[in-house]
C-alpha positions as semicolon CSV with decimal commas, in nm:
position;residue;x (nm);y (nm);z (nm)
1;M;0,090;-0,399;0,704
2;I;0,016;-0,704;0,494
3;P;-0,195;-0,965;0,676
4;L;-0,019;-1,300;0,716
5;F;-0,312;-1,487;0,563
6;I;-0,265;-1,300;0,236
7;I;0,100;-1,406;0,227
8;A;0,001;-1,765;0,308
9;I;-0,254;-1,768;0,024
10;A;-0,003;-1,620;-0,220
11;V;0,259;-1,883;-0,127
12;F;0,000;-2,162;-0,154
13;I;-0,106;-2,048;-0,501
14;Y;0,259;-2,018;-0,609
15;I;0,336;-2,372;-0,491
16;C;0,028;-2,508;-0,669
17;Y;0,133;-2,327;-0,987
18;V;0,483;-2,476;-0,968
19;L;0,341;-2,824;-0,913
20;L;0,105;-2,786;-1,208
21;K;0,368;-2,636;-1,440
22;P;0,706;-2,778;-1,327
23;E;0,851;-2,714;-1,673
24;K;0,834;-2,338;-1,618
25;F;0,994;-2,351;-1,277
């Protein structure tokens, strides 16, 4: 099983990436 905190971190990083590079969304 994949721990929920790993999923939360992955989603958080993805959101930050989108906010930093909205042109590549």
